[in-house]
N, C-alpha and C positions, 0 to 999 in steps of 0.2 A: 310350096310352102312347107316349112318343117313342122313337126308335131307340136312343139311348144307354142309356136305362133298360132297354129290352128286351134289348139285348146284355149289359148288366151282369147282369141277372137270369139270363140263360141261363148265363153264365160261373159265376155264383154257384151255380146248381143243379148244374153239372157238377163243381164243387169244384176239380178239377185240370184244367188246360188246357195246351196245348202251343204253344210259340213256335218258328217255323221261321225260320232265317236262312240266309245263304250264306257259306261259308268258301272263298274263292277260287272254285273251280268245283264245290264239293260242298255239298249241302244238309245242314243240321244242325238237329236238333229237340231240345227239352228241355222237361220239365214245369215249369210255374210255378204259383204259388198266389196271389201278391199281385195284387190289382186294387182300384181305388177309383174310384167315380163321384163327381165333384165339378164343380159348375157345368156340367153337361151334357157333360162330357168324361170318358172312361175312361182312367185312369192305370194303368201297370204299372211294375214295378221289376226291375232286374237289378244284380248287383254290378259295380262299376266295375273290379274286379280280374279279372273272368272273360273268357274268350274270346268269349262272346256279346256283351259290350259292345264289344270290338274289332271283331267282325264287323258289328255294327249301325252303328258309326261309319264303316266302310269301305263298307258297302252298306246303306242304311237301309230297303230293301224287305223287309218281313217279313210273316208270316202267323201268325195265332193260330187254333187249332182247339180246339173243345170238343165233347164228346159228351154228350147226355142221352137215354137210351133209344135209340130208333132215329133220332133227329134229330141233326144236327151243325151247328155254326157254323163258318163260314170268315170271318175278319175280317182283311182285308189292306190294307196301305197303307204309307206312309213313316213310320218311327219318328222322332219329334222329341223330343230330350231337353230336359228343363226346365233353364233356366239358373240358377234360384234354388236354391242348395244347401240353404237352410232348409226347402224343401218336403220333400225326402227325409229330412232330419233330424227333422222333425216327425212323419213317418210312423213312423220307427224308434222315436222316443220313446214312441209309443203302442202298441208291439208288443213284448212281452217276448221272443218268439222271435227277431225281427229284431235286437233289442239284443244278443243273444248272438253275432251275426255282424258287425254293423256298429257298431263302437265305437272308442274311442281306442286301445285295446290292439292291435286288429288293424290299424287304419288304413283298413279297408275302408269304402267309402261306397256307399249305395244310389242308383243312377242311375235317376231317374224319367223315363218317357217316355209319350207318347200317340201315336196314329196320325193322320196327316193325309192328304188325298187318298185316303180310305179307303172301303172297301165292306164291309158285313157281310151275309152270306147265311146264312139258316137253311134247311137242306135236309133232306129226308127220306132214308130209306135208299136210295131209287132215284136220288137225286141231284137230284130236282126242287126248285127254289127255291120255298119257301113264303112267305118274307119276305125283303125286301132293303132295306137302308138305305145311304144315302150320307152321308159326313161330310166 
């Protein structure tokens, strides 16, 4: 199994995962649910109207954390937003929940990103790295 598939599977098993950003000099965390593995790359989405989007534009260094049992994933790198707006629109079109948020009436858009210059570590409860992948 390649690293992208392994990380995607771990995130999927966790169901909810957390995205950490920096707001000026303070850390910020929030739960996320959307993730998609496509062509060997893991994609995530945030609302373009949210503070998290602004924070990531100002400082693209982020970390994603997911927990399954006593193991946890740390996936960190630079967030790169997709330039094709059709990509986010196609994801929203296939998801009824997202359609309720990102639509013409609200004017909100789903900003899709992936991580570059990234590392994924799967650690056990003691902090020992059991698996590590570079992207």
